N, C-alpha and C positions, 0 to 999 in steps of 0.2 A: 486505624487512621486511614482515611481515603487518600488516594494519590493526589498530590497538589501540582497543578500545572499553571504556569504563568504565560499569557500571550502578550508579547511586546509588539505593539503595532501603532503607528501614528494615526491610522484611520480605523474607526469602528462605528457601527450604527449608533445614532441615527444618521450619520453622514452617509451620502450616497456614493457608491463606487464598488467596482468588482472586488477590490481588496477587503473592503469593509464587510461585504456580504460573505466572502469566502471565510473570513475569520469568525464571523458570527455562526456560520454553519459548523465550523470546527468546534467552537465553544459549546454549541448545542449538543453535538454528537458526544463530546467528552462528558458533559454533565449527565447525559442520558446513560452513560457507562458508569456513573457513580463517582466521577472525578470532581474534585474541588478546583474550579477554574477562577483565576484572578486575571483580569484584563488591565494592563497598563497602557493607557492611550492618551490622547490629547483632548482638551476642551474644544468642542465643536463651535462653529459660528453661532451667534446669538439667536438666529432664527430657528435653531433646532431645539427640541425638547429632549433632554438627556434622561436616560433610564438609570435606575439605582443599581448598585452592585458592581459598578465599573469605576476603576481608579483613573481619574483624569488630571492632566497637568496643563496649564496654559502654554501655548506655543505662539511663535510668530507665524503669520500667514501672509501670502503675497496679496496683490491687489484684487485677485479673484477669490480670495478666501481659502486658498489651498496651502497645505504644508508641502510646498514644492520649491526647491532651491537649496543651495548648501547652507545658507544662513538659517533658513527655516528648519532644515534637517537638524542642524546643530542645536537649535532651541528645544527640540524634542530629545535628541540623543544625550545631551549633557546632563539634564536632570534624570533621564532614564538610567544612567550609570548608577546613581546613588539609590534610585528607587529599586533597582534590581539587587544592588549590593546588600540592601537591608531588608529584602523580602525572602521569605522561606518558600522553597519550591523543590519538587523532585525533578521536574523537567521544565525547561523554558522553550517556548516556540518563538522564533524570530521571523517577522515579516520584513521584506525589503523596505527601504533602501539598504544597500550593503553597509552603510555607516551604522545603521541600527544593528545589523548583524555583527559588526565589529565590537560594539558595546556589549552585546549579548555574549559574544565569544570571550571577551576579557573577564566580565563578571562571572561567567560560568566557570572559567578556569580558577578564579579566586575563590569561588564558593564550592568548587569541586563537584559540580553537577552537570549532567548532560544537557544539550540543547538540540533542537530540531530547527533546521532552516527551511522555511516554506518558500520555495522559489517559484514566483509567478512569471519571471522572465530573467533575462541576463542583462544587467545594467550596462556592462561594458559594451555589449553589442549595440545597445541603444545610443550610447555616446558616440560610437563609431558611425552609426547611421545618421546622426545629426551633424557630423563633421566636427566634433569636439577636438580641441588641441591635443596633440600626442602626449604631453606631460599629464594632462587631466585624465586621459584614458589609462595611462600607465599607473597612476596613483589609484584610480578606481578599480583597475584590474587586481592590484595588490590587495586592496581592502576586501573586494568581493572574494578573492581567493582565500584569504584568511577566514572569512565568515563561513564559506562552504566546506573548506578542508577540515576545519576543526569541529564541525557539527557531528554529533553522533549519528545523525541521519538527515538526509535531504529529501524533502517532499516536493516533487515537481508537478506542475499543473498539466503537463502534456509530455508526450514522448519526445517532442522536439526540444523542449526545455531540458529534459533529462539527458538527451544526447549532448547538448551544449555544456552541461555541467562537467562533462568529462575533460574539458579543456583545463580545468583546475585540478586535475589529477585526483579526483575523488573515485574511489573504488565503486564499481557498479552495484555491488552488494549493499552499499550504504545509500542508494538512491531508489526511491519508489515513485510511482506515478499515481496521484490521487484523481487526476482528471479535473475538469472544470465544469461549470454548469450554471444554471439560472434557477431562481426561486420559482418553481412551477405553481405555487399557490398564488403568486402575484401575476406572473406572466403566463396567462392562460387564454384560450380562445374566447371565452365568454367574459362579459364585463363591459364597462363603459367604453364607448367608441367615439373618437373625435370625428366630427363632420363639419369642417370649416366651409363647405360649399364649393370646393374645387378639388380635383385630384391632386395628390401630393405624395412625395417620398420623404422619409424621415431618417435622420442620422442621430443616433443617441450615444452618449458617452464621451470619452476622451478624444480631443482633436490635437494630434501631435504631428511633428514633421514626418515621422516614419509611416504614419497612416495615410497621409496624402489625400485628404477629403476634398481637396480642390478639384480633383478629377470629375466630381459630380457637378460642381458648379459650372465647370467648363462644358460638361456634357449637356447641361440644361440649355446652353446657348445654341446647340445644334438641333434642338427640338423646335424648329421654327414654326411648324404647323400646330404646335400645342402650347400656345401662350397662356393657357389656363393652368398649366402644371406648376406647382410650387414645391420648394424644398424647405423642410423644417429641420434646424439643427438644435439639439438639446444637449447640454453638457458644457464643457470648458476644456482648456488646454493651451499649450504654448503656441499653437497655430491659429487660435481663434481670431486674433487681430488681423492676420493676413487673409484669412478666409472672409472676414467681414469686408475688408477692403476690396478683395476680388469680386465678391458678390455685388457690391455697390457699383463697381466699374463695368462689369459685363452683363449683369442681370438685375438691374435695380428694381426693387419692388417684388421680386419673385423668390427671394430667399429670406427666411425669418430665423433669427437666433433667439432662442427662448431661455437660455441659461440652464442652470441645474434645476431639475424638477424631480418630484418624488417618483419612486418606482411605479406606483399606481398610475400616476399621470402619464409616465413614459409608456406603460403598457396600453393605455387608452389611445395614445397617438399612434402606436405601432399597429393596433388593430384596425384603425381606419385608413392606413396607408396602402397605396398600391404596391409599395415595396419598401424594405429597409435597406439603407445604404451602408456598405462595409468595404473598406479598402486597406491595402497594405502596399507601400511602395516596394516593388521587387528589387532584389539585389542589394539590399542594405542590411542584411543580416537578420531580418525579422520574418523571413518567409515561413518559419516554423510556427508563428503565432496563430492562435485561434481566438479572436476577440469574442467576448461573451455576448456582444450585441447580435451575433449570428444566432445564438441559442435563444435569446430573448424574442427575436422575431419569429423563429420557427415555433416556439412554444405558444405564441399568440396565433399561429396559423398563417402568418404573413411571410411571403417569399422575400428573400434577400437579393440584392444585386451586389455581387462580390467582384471588385476590380483588383486584380493582383495575380500572384502565382502561389506556388508552395502548397502546403498541406490544406489550407482552406479551400483552394480551388477544387481539389479533388473531393473534399468532404462535401462541399455544396453541390457539386455536379452528381456525385454518386448516390447521394441520399435525397435528391429532389428537394433541396432546401431553397432553391431559387435559380438565379442566373449567375454563372461564373464566366467572367470575361477577362481579357488582358487589361492591364492598367493603362488605358488609353481612352480619352474622352468620347470619341465617336462610337467606339464599341460599347462603352458604358451607356451611352445614349440609346443605342439599338436595344440593349437589354431592358432599359427602362421602358422603351416603346412596346416591347413584347409583353411586359407585364401590364401596361396600360390597356392594350388592345386584345390580349388573349385571355382564354379561360385558365383556371387554376385547378387542375385535376388532382394535385398532390397535397392539398391542404391537410387532410386527415393523416396522411402518411408522415408529413414532417412533424406534426404534433405528437404522433406516436413515437417517432424517432427520438425526440427530445426526452420524453418520459423514460425511455429505455437507456439513453446514452448520455444525457447532459443535465441530469438532475443535480442541483446544488447540494441537496441533502445527501445523495450518494457520495459526492466528492468529499463532503465533510466527514462522512463515516469512514472513508478510506484514509483520510488524513489523520483522523483520530486513532485508527488502528495502528498507523505507523508510530504515532506518539506513544501509545501504550506499549507497543513492542520495544521501542527504544528503552523505556524504563525497565521493562522486564529483562532485557539483555544486560542492562547495567547492574541489576540485582544479582544476575547470574555470575 
């Protein structure tokens, strides 16, 4: 009998998002190793066409169609408890949020089977970054601690996340780094390219408080001699409303919000852009993050403008992925101007760098190896 693995995740393709792509890559790698994979996830919004072979359950979604917020999480986690309790598996893999990790931890204890926690970030850090109330942070820290401490193994997407896992008293030997990446079959230099008739910069993916994408809208207002330049935002998130209001106030008609689009369309917009915009507000506990939008841009051959500090700043600068500047509007504007006016001698180098260092397939294979090793240790 082949090894049976369950993936417990609120997001899975065809929904668009880094978590969905990451879990799909893991599932593919496990299946290619002969593992029987069962995915327990949510029913996506009506506009998506679902694939067969995935177990889906209806959930509550917010006004933007996301499973985001404590009520929405509960609508997934409560049924998940019973779905896991009555499912057979040798190993369960839990994707955040930590509330899902808690459900996986309890059901795994009841069923006496190991589980792997796939840590994309540290949710407690995110709550602190957005100024959540101390009691909320304390409760989430306890939940997150239970989820990671009781896991047979924790897979982190970066060294930074792995380092932060230590705050929960998890032995280093139970943590491995799978890395992160992008689907290089979709995000590649050749393919459809958007040409709206004016130079533009593009921001793709989540818009949250800790990412601080407003720095680029503010930067646009300082490019007084380039009224032809536009910004395009694709994605959604908790800061989208504030970003829309800011754009309407300071740069009316120059910033477009296009909502969630397919990976293929996202790649087309990235290919045609003068640069892709990436930011992290420094000093809020997220300086270790490496957003996948950097990899998506580099895989398409497009340079990024990264505004922030931390690991991303050095990664962008050292590998010729684009411009790395402090989180400040005028400096972001200067970087945007350099990309608009200068040549790009590093296009081929950044494409090659992604192939070697940020392939989603490679990340999936590393995560799969950790899952397989966890089961092997359990049998020993």
